[in-house]
C-alpha positions, 0 to 999 in steps of 0.5 A: 499500499505505501508503494501505491500511495507513493505512486500517485504523490508529486515530489516537493518542489524546492523554494525558490526566492526571486530577486524583488526589485524596489521601483520605489527608489527609482528616480525618473525625474532625472530621466529627459526623453528630450535629448535624445536624437532619435532622428540619427536612428533609421529603423527601415535601413536597420538590418540584423548582422548575418551569423555562420551557425556552425555545422555540426556532423552528429553521429548515426544511431541506429534506434531499436524498433518499438512497436507502439500497439504493444507498448499501448496495450501495456499501459492500456492493461497497466491502467486497467489494473490500477483503476481495479485494485482502486476500486477494490480498495475503496469497496474493501475501506467502505465494508469495514466502515459499514461493520466498524459502524454495526459493531459500535452500534450494537455495543451501544444497544449492549450497554443501553439495556445493560444500563437500562437493567441496573436502573 
């Protein structure tokens, strides 16, 4: 049971702390856009530089042929087995719960009868 319950639990994610930026200390009054001369930039004529990507020869690897139909049917069968085991466990838990409730109820009735006889 312990292994089945571990199959369905997600691993704990580590705590990440992202850096914070304090924008309240940013002084935009010193930033004057009027000083920028955008006429010097001719954006329609702007071209990205061309990069020559290096050519890499990857070795040929022969992968074994995998029969996807067999894998699919095996995964489907495993899913049916897991669902069947889960349903059986739920039914067993319900039955034991009902038996426990019946045992407690009968015990309380017997205690009530004994108290009534004693009184």
